N, C-alpha and C positions, 0 to 999 in steps of 0.2 A: 855140601858145598854151598857158601854162602852166595846170593844172587848179586850181591852188591854191598858197598860201603856206604853206611848213611851217618850223616853228622846231624844231632838233634841239639838245638840250641834253643833254651828257655829258662828264665828264671825262676819258674815253678817246679820244685822238686817233684812235686806229684805228676806232673805231665810229662816231666822227662822218664820217670819210672813207667808210666802207663805205656808212652811210645817205646821205651826200650824194650818191654816185655812183648807188647804185639807185634813189632818189627822183627825182633828175635825169632818169635814163633813162626813168622812168615819165612825166615832163612836168610834175613839180612844180618849182616854185621854192623852194629850201632856204636857209637860214639856219642857221648853227651856233654854239654858244657853250658854254664849259667850265665855266660857274658860273651860280649862281641869280640874282645880282643884275644881270647883264645880260639874262638871260630875263625878269625882272619889269620890267625897263625897256621891253623891246620890247613885251610883252604890253600893259603900261600905255598905252603910246604907241598902241596899236590894230593893231599889226603881228600878222601870222599868221593863217592860217586853221585851223591846227592844231599843237598842240604834241607832240612826242616827247621824252619826258625820262627821265633815270635817277633813281633814288631818291636816294642818297647823293651829294652834291656837295662840293666843297672848302669852300664858305663858308655852306650851309644845307642841310638835308634839305628834299627837294621836299614830303613831306608836310606840312611847317609853310607853305610857299608856297602850295599848292593852294588853300586856302580863301579866301587873299587874291585869288588869279587869279579864282576863281569868283564872287567879291563883284562885281568890276569888269567881268568878260565872262562872263556865267553860261553863254552858248551855246557858249564855245569848247571843242572836243573836245581832250582831253588824253589821250594814250598814256603810261602809265607803264611802264617797264622796270626790272627788277631781278634782281641776282645773289642776293639774299637770298630764295630761293624759297620762302617759308613761307605757311601759311594765312594769317597776320595781316598779311602784305605784300600779299595779294589783297584782304582785307576792308578794309584802310585805304585802299587804292587807290580801292576802291568807295565807301567811306563820304565820302571827300574830293572825289567827284565825277567820277573818272576815268572816261573814254569806256571804255578797256580795259586790262587788266593783261597784260604779257608778261613770262614769265621769261628771264632770260639763260642760255644762249644761245638766240637766237630764229631763227627761219626768214623769210629776207628775203621770199619769196613771201606767207608768211602776214601779214606786216607790211604789206606793200603791199596786200593785200586789205582789211585792217582800215582802211587809211587812206582807199582809195576808198570804203568803206561809210560811214566817219564823214564823209566832205566831202559824200556825195551824201544823207545822211539825218542832219543835225545833231542831237544829242541835246537834246531838250526838257525831259525829266523832271527835276525838282529831285532833287539829291543826297540820299539818307537822312540822318537825324540821326545824331550820332555814337553808336557802339555801345559795349559794354565796352571799357575800355582796359587790362584786366589781361593778363599774360603768360600765363596759364594756357590754353595753346593746345590747343584740342580736338582737333585732328587734326595729325598729325606726318608729314613725309616730304617729300623734295625730288626723287622719282623723276617722270618724265614722266607717268606714270600719275596720280599725286597733283596735279601742275600742272594738269592738265586738270579734275579734280574742284574745286580752289581757283578756277579761273577760272568754272566753271559757277556754283558757290555765290556768288561775287560777283555774277555776273549776276542771280541769282534773290533775292538779299537784298530788294532793293527791291520785290518783287512778292508777290502773294497766289497764285501759280499753284499748282495741286494738283502735288506731286511724288511718284514712284514710285520708291523707293530699293531695288535690288536687289544681291544679293552674298551669298557664303557666310557662314555664322555665324561670328561672331568678326571681321568685317571693320570694325565700327564704323557700322552703320546708325544706330543711335540717337544715336550723337555727330554724325552728319552732320544728322540731324534737329534736334537741339538748337541745333547751330550755324545752322541756318536760321532757327531762332526767335530766339535770343539777339542775333543780329546783323542781324534783318530789321526790317521795319516793325510786327512784332507782339510786339516785346521786353517791352513794358510788360505785356502780358497773360499768361495762365497758359500753362505748356506741360504737357499732360495726356498721357502715354503710357499706351497699353492693349496688352497683348500677348494677342491672340486666342488662341493655343495654351493659355495659362494660365487661361482662363476656362471652366467648363462650358458645353457648347454651349446648354443649356436656359436659360442664364442671361445670355446674351451681348447680346440684345436690350434686357433690362432694364439691364445693365452700361452700355450705350452710351446710351440713350434715357431711362432712368429709369422709374419705374412709380409707380402712383396707390396709395393705400391700398385693399386689397381685391382687387388685381387678380389675384393668386394667392394660393396658401396660403402663409401665412407674410409677405405683405405687409402689416405691421401699420401703415406709416405711409407718406407719400409718400417717395420716394427721388430725388434728382437724379441722372441720368446723367452720363457723360463729356461728351456734347456741352454740357450745361448748366454743368458744370464748365470747360469750355476756353472760354466764352463770350469772344469779343474776343481769343482768342489762337489756340494752335495745337494741334490733336488730332493725336497720332502712334499711328497703328494699325499695329503691328507684327504680324508674321506674318499678313499680311492674306489669305494663302492658305488659312488655317485656319478663316475665318469661313464659319458654315452658310449655306445657299441663303437662308433666311428672312431673316435679318439682311441679306445682301447686298442683298435687294429693297427694304429698309428704307433702306439707307445710299445705294442708287442714287437714291431719292426726295428724299434730304436733298441729294445733288449735284446734282439736275436742279431742284428747286423751292426749296432754300434754308430748308426747313422738315421738322419731324418731329413725331410724336406720342408721348407715353410709352405704356408699355405700361398697357393699361386706360382711357388717356386718348382724348378726342375730339376737344379743341381743338388746331389746329396751333400749333406754336411755331416763330417764326422763328429762325433761328440764324446767327451771324456768328464763323464757325470756319474756320481755314485747315486743310485735310487733307493730311497727309503719310502715305502708305502705304509699308511695308515688306515685303519677303519673299525668303526664301531659296531659293522654289521657282520653277519655270518656270511662270508662270501660264498660258501657251498651251497647254500640255500639260494643265493644269487644265480649261481651256475645252474642248479637245478630248474629255476624261472626263466632261463634263458636271457638273463640281462648283464650277464658276467661271463667274459670268456675262460673257459678251463684252462687253455693253455697259457694265457696271460697270468693267471692265478699261479700256476707252479713256476714261471720264470719271477714272479715277485715274492714269492713264499719260500725262497732259498733257505732262509733262517727265520722262522717263526719267533715271535716274541710276544706273549700274553701278558699285560699289565693288570695286576690283581685289583679288584674294586676295593674302596677305603673299607667296607664293612668285612672284608677278608683279612685285613691287618690292622683292626681297631687298635692293637698295642702300640702302632704308629703314631696314633692321634696326638699324644703329649709332644712328641719331638716336632711333628708337624706344626702345631700350635706355637711351640717356643720360636721355630723358625719363621714362621709368618709374623710373629709379634716383632721380631729383630727386624724384619723387612720394613714394617709400616713404621717403626721408630727411625728407621734412615729417612722415611717421608716425611718426618716433623711430627708424626702422632705420639701419643704417649703408650709405651709399651705396659701391657697390665700382666696379672698374675691371676691365676683362677684356683678357687679353693677345691678342696677332695672332691665335695659334692658335685660342682660344676665341671670337673674333668671327668668323672664317672659319667654324667649324663651325656656328655659328648662322646664318651667311649661306646656307650650304648647305642647311640643314634644310629640308623642305618645308611644315613650319608646316599640318598638317591643320586645326588649331585657330585659325589665323590669328592676329591681333593679340592677341586675349584669351589665346591659349595662352602667347605671348611675355611678356605682362605677368604671368602666374601664374608663369613661369618666373623672371622677374627679382625677383619677391617673395619666391620660395623661396630663390633665391641671397642675398638680402640677409638674410634670416631665419636661415639654417641654418649658413651658412659664415663662421667667424671671420677668414679672411684677407682683406686687402684687395683683392688681385688674383687674379680667377678664371681658371684656366688650361684650357687644352684638354682634358684627360682629366677634369676636374671636369664640364663641360659635357657630354661624351660620356657620362658616367655618369648624368646626369640626362636626357638625352635617351633613353637605354635604359630608363628607368622608366616612360616617358609611355605611358599606355595606347592611345594612337593612334600610337605612335612608328613613323615611316618610315624607311628609309635616307636617308641626305643625298643630294643631288642630285650625281650623279658618283661615288657610292660603289659599291663592288663589291657589298656584302651577302654573306651567308653562304649564303643560298639552301636551308639545310638544315631540319631539324624544328625546331619550337617545344619549349619544355619541356614544354608541356601535349600534346604529341603531335599538333598540327593542323598543316598545313603553312604556310608563309608566304602563299601566294596564298589560302588559305581565308577567306571573308568571314564575317561575323557570321550573316547570314541563311543561309549554307551550313552553318553549324555548328548552328544551330536546327532547320534541316530534317534533318540528320543525327540529331539529337537525338529528333525527332520521330518519325522511322522506327523508332529501337530502341525508343521508347515503345509505338507501336502495334503491334509485331511481337509484343508480350507480350499482344496480346488478338485472338489469330487468329480465334477462334470468335465474338467479340462486340466491343461497342464499350465504349471506356473509360466511367468513370462520368461523369455530366453536370458542366458546369463546368469544361471543359477550358482555355478561354480565359484565365479569371481564374486558373488555376493555374498555365500557363505565363507568363503576364504578371507574376505575383508572383515567379516563378524569374529573370526577367531584370531586373525592377525592383531586387530585393533587391542583387545584384551591382553593378549599375550605379549605384545611391546610394551604395552602400557604398565604390565606388573613387572616386567624386567628394568624399565625407567623408574619405576618406583623404588625396587630394590636398590638400585644404583644410586639413589638420590638425584636422578636427571642427568647422571654422567654417561653420555651417549658412547663414548670409548668402551666403558666398562659395561653398558648393556650390550653393546655387539658382541663383547667377548662371552657375557654370559649366554647370549642367543645362538654363539656360534656363527655369525654372518658377518660379513665385512661392513665397517663402520659406514660407508659411503652407502652401501645397499640398506641400511638402517637409516640414516638421514633421510634418503628418498621415501621410505616407508612411512616416516614421521610425516613428511611433506604431503605425500599422496592420501594417508588417512586423517590428516588434519588434526594430530594429535596434539595437546597441549603439554608440554615440558616444563616442569617446574623444578628449580634445584632449591634444596634446603640450605639454610644459613647455618645449620648446628655443625 
């Protein structure tokens, strides 16, 4: 006996045939069509327990049809397939009430499993309201890794679940958090990002929860914290692994009881905020080291979302480059094209700075090179100047000595260790003067900040983004270290 009646709509006869055969073998009754008008007629007549449909059809776009279907049959599960495998395709499928989105090509076993789940547990939740309709896509890429991210985000949009985003620096963790907010049920509320690593440890509790007048020296008036500022919206806690233990305890109370007290306050304040956290650290290691609470980790890690490094999705590099050139053109720069050799070199590069590093390179190409087409040698020269430059995947590399005398395999920590050994060798019979920590830190900070400023042509806002610090912190460091900032006129 058939398990259910499935309608398949796709203008590709081969796909209709494959789905008909696979679903019929699984015990379903299948009816197929190549256009939206027939699909609409069958659905309006009450046919079908589930619909599988392509997006682009000869007579209509299915996204325009879905709202009509949901009005007459709100409980009918609809699985949307598309070869337009972008973030917005997944989001629009979710916004218009689709049960699931599948990028083409799809796996038949996965599709059959989704059909079984949909028919055994019909979707009862109403579809979320329409989100932003602009084409400023926050996430770019068609690789399988990014398709999994898109599908996960589409499922999370209509929820308030706490999400933990992990991934290397520069993979786009804040972009994902903003997408969850901008296309989710809290889109009309504020999105408040907080970088734990950029706030002095003794000020984090005040920054998050606010403080009362007189709570500490310098507290001349009451100040609202980030939780209060994010009320009704989303609070994004970036670099959560850098949160001190005292603040972790207070955050745990908020997650458990839905309330907090300001620093110096006594009256509990109820809060209605969605929490999204992010880190580039392995918090399980931090738990073993005793610097992160295990119970807080489990409260934050309700839905884990790992962002792939760019080297894990190198097929997305061309799409990302085209996207960034569109952005720089809007800023008044000239859009460039890359020849095949240049594109291949960029696809082979390891991208230690991930998408952020690629974006910076695209901006530099648009700003500094007059030619319309960028060639392979230009890319090679640019990659060689990067402070974190690594040999491209598959390249031989020189294996020789660097210009500064250090070997190719030497790490920064190894160079610092060698420097300190030389430093202490000058004090064999006594210890160096006090204040060594700050002296060494100053020696490292100066070149690091100088390199960031040089890479961004003296733009302190971009340099702060590159370093991952607050721009005010960077300005203070520039003053304290007495660094000279020069802007190029190119």
